[in-house]
C-alpha positions in Angstrom: -8.0 9.9 -14.5 -6.5 8.0 -17.1 -7.7 4.4 -18.0 -6.4 2.1 -17.0 -2.8 2.7 -19.0 -1.4 -0.9 -20.0 -2.5 -3.0 -23.5 -4.5 -6.0 -22.5 -3.2 -8.1 -24.9 0.1 -8.3 -23.1 -1.6 -10.5 -20.5 -2.0 -14.0 -20.9 -4.6 -16.4 -22.4 -5.8 -18.6 -20.3 -6.0 -22.5 -21.6 -8.5 -23.3 -24.4 -9.7 -26.2 -22.2 -10.9 -23.8 -19.3 -14.3 -24.0 -19.0 -14.5 -20.0 -18.0 -16.9 -17.9 -20.2 -15.6 -16.0 -22.2 -16.6 -12.5 -20.1 -14.6 -14.6 -17.3 -11.9 -14.5 -19.6 -12.2 -11.4 -20.1 -12.5 -10.0 -16.7 -9.6 -12.6 -15.3 -7.3 -10.8 -18.0 -8.1 -7.1 -16.4 -7.5 -8.4 -13.5 -4.2 -9.8 -14.2 -3.4 -6.5 -16.8 -3.9 -4.5 -13.6 -2.2 -6.6 -11.1 1.0 -6.4 -13.3 0.6 -3.3 -13.8 1.3 -1.7 -10.1 4.5 -0.4 -9.4 6.1 1.6 -6.6 6.5 5.4 -8.0 8.5 6.5 -5.1 6.5 10.0 -3.7 9.0 11.9 -4.4 7.9 10.4 -8.8 4.9 12.1 -7.7 2.6 15.3 -8.3 -0.3 16.8 -8.9 -2.9 16.7 -9.4 -4.0 13.4 -6.9 -7.5 11.9 -7.2 -10.2 14.5 -6.3 -12.6 13.5 -4.1 -14.7 11.1 -5.9 -11.9 9.2 -7.0 -10.0 9.3 -3.2 -13.4 7.8 -1.9 -13.5 5.0 -4.0 -9.9 4.0 -3.6 -11.1 4.3 0.2 -13.8 1.6 -0.5 -11.7 -0.4 -1.7 -9.9 -1.3 1.3 -13.2 -2.5 2.9 -13.7 -5.5 0.1 -10.2 -7.2 2.1 -10.1 -10.2 4.3 -11.2 -9.8 7.9 -11.9 -13.0 9.9 -14.0 -12.1 12.6 -15.7 -8.7 10.8 -13.4 -6.6 13.1 -11.9 -4.2 10.5 -8.9 -4.3 12.6 -7.6 -1.8 10.7 -7.7 1.6 9.6 -6.1 4.8 7.4 -5.6 8.6 8.4 -5.7 10.9 5.6 -2.9 13.9 6.3 -4.1 17.5 3.9 -2.0 19.8 2.8 -2.5 22.1 5.8 -1.4 19.8 8.1 1.5 18.4 6.5 3.9 21.1 8.5 2.8 19.5 11.6 4.2 16.1 10.2 7.2 17.7 8.6 8.0 18.4 12.6 7.4 15.0 14.3 9.7 13.7 10.6 12.1 15.9 12.2 12.1 15.6 15.8 11.8 12.4 15.2 15.2 11.9 13.8 16.9 14.5 16.9 15.5 12.0 18.5 17.4 8.9 17.3 20.5 10.8 16.2 20.9 14.5 18.4 23.8 15.3 16.5 22.1 15.4 13.0 22.8 18.4 11.0 20.4 21.2 9.9 20.2 20.1 6.7 19.4 16.1 7.5 16.9 17.6 9.7 15.5 19.7 6.6 15.7 16.9 4.8 13.4 14.6 7.4 10.8 17.9 6.6 10.0 17.6 3.3 9.2 14.2 3.4 5.9 14.9 5.0 4.9 17.1 1.5 5.7 14.7 -1.4 2.3 13.1 -3.3 -0.6 14.7 -3.8 -2.7 12.1 -1.4 -0.6 11.3 2.2 -1.5 8.0 3.8 -1.2 6.3 7.4 -2.3 3.0 7.7 -2.6 1.9 11.0 -3.5 -1.7 12.5 -5.4 -2.4 15.9 -3.7 -5.2 17.6 -6.7 -5.9 20.1 -10.0 -4.7 19.8 -12.5 -7.5 19.3 -12.2 -11.3 19.5 -8.7 -12.3 21.5 -8.4 -15.3 19.4 -7.8 -12.9 16.0 -4.0 -12.2 17.2 -1.6 -9.6 15.1 -0.2 -11.7 12.4 -3.9 -12.1 11.1 -5.1 -8.6 11.4 -1.6 -7.6 9.7 -2.4 -9.5 6.8 -6.0 -7.9 6.9 -4.0 -4.3 6.7 -1.8 -5.3 3.8 -4.8 -6.7 1.8 -6.7 -3.6 2.6 -3.8 -1.9 1.6 -3.3 -3.5 -1.3 -6.7 -3.3 -2.8 -6.6 0.8 -2.2 -3.2 0.7 -5.1 -4.6 -1.0 -7.2 -7.5 1.1 -7.4 -5.1 4.5 -7.5 -3.4 1.9 -10.0 -6.8 1.7 -12.1 -7.8 5.0 -12.3 -4.0 6.1 -13.9 -2.3 7.1 -10.6 1.0 6.3 -9.6 1.4 5.3 -5.8 4.1 3.6 -2.7 4.3 3.0 0.8 7.1 4.3 2.5 8.3 3.6 6.2 11.0 4.3 8.1 11.9 4.0 12.0 10.0 7.5 12.7 6.5 5.1 13.0 8.0 4.3 16.1 8.1 8.1 17.4 6.8 8.8 20.6 6.0 12.8 18.8 4.4 10.4 15.6 2.2 8.4 17.7 0.8 10.8 19.6 0.5 13.4 16.5 -2.4 10.3 15.1 -3.6 9.7 18.0 -2.5 6.4 18.3 -3.8 3.8 21.2 -1.6 2.1 22.6 -2.9 -1.2 21.0 -2.1 0.6 18.0 0.8 0.2 15.4 1.7 2.4 12.9 1.8 0.7 9.6 3.2 2.8 7.0 2.0 5.7 4.6 0.9 5.1 1.8 1.1 8.3 -1.3 -1.1 8.9 -4.2 -0.2 11.3 -7.3 0.2 11.6 -10.8 3.4 10.1 -12.0 6.0 12.7 -12.9 8.9 9.9 -13.7 9.4 6.2 -13.4 11.8 3.5 -13.5 11.8 0.6 -15.6 9.6 -2.1 -13.9 11.8 -4.2 -12.2 11.8 -7.9 -13.1 9.2 -10.3 -11.1 9.9 -13.6 -9.6 8.4 -16.7 -11.5 5.7 -18.5 -9.4 7.7 -21.6 -9.5 10.2 -19.9 -8.0 8.5 -19.4 -4.3 5.9 -22.0 -4.4 6.0 -25.8 -3.7 3.4 -28.6 -3.2 3.0 -30.9 -0.3 3.7 -34.5 -1.8 2.4 -36.7 -0.5 4.6 -39.6 -1.0 7.6 -37.1 -1.6 7.0 -34.5 1.3 7.7 -30.9 -0.2 8.4 -30.5 -3.5 9.4 -27.3 -5.6 6.8 -26.2 -7.9 3.1 -26.5 -8.0 
């Protein structure tokens, strides 16, 4: 697919006093460019072609490098190929009717249509109980989130767009049955990947100072870093 589609010159350079080598600076610059270029592209704006088999394998292997306390691998991903989309479409429509029995046929069809968006579609699932019981659900979800972000960044590096989607259907019994979720498993989100057909302007990102504070030995929590 395409090479990384952004100018690395836009990435801020580290201070000249940095002890890092030029190679490390180059790698850091490429990493910053990749991270800063990831943007949510809604599934309705993703089309063919999607990642080929080798590219998809690379995306999935990226998940394995997420932090994983206890090496539990407390998450998994279920690929939904084109041949299986009608089953998912039925589940989306059924979940809507279970929530709203008065939903119109048009609304049910809109729910069904969501199953056919984007060339690649996966469901992310987290396991709450397997392995060390001392590793609670919060840690497992953090690990799953890191795995998902690794996948999104790899897709971005390959030149594809991606998005995470959720919704009330994730909790539907029919969806749990379709994906054979165990009682201890939770469906987190769907991951969509494909070629960008159109995109909105990238949203403004907050500066680190807006969400970082420091525990000061004398003053307690103070803004910034």
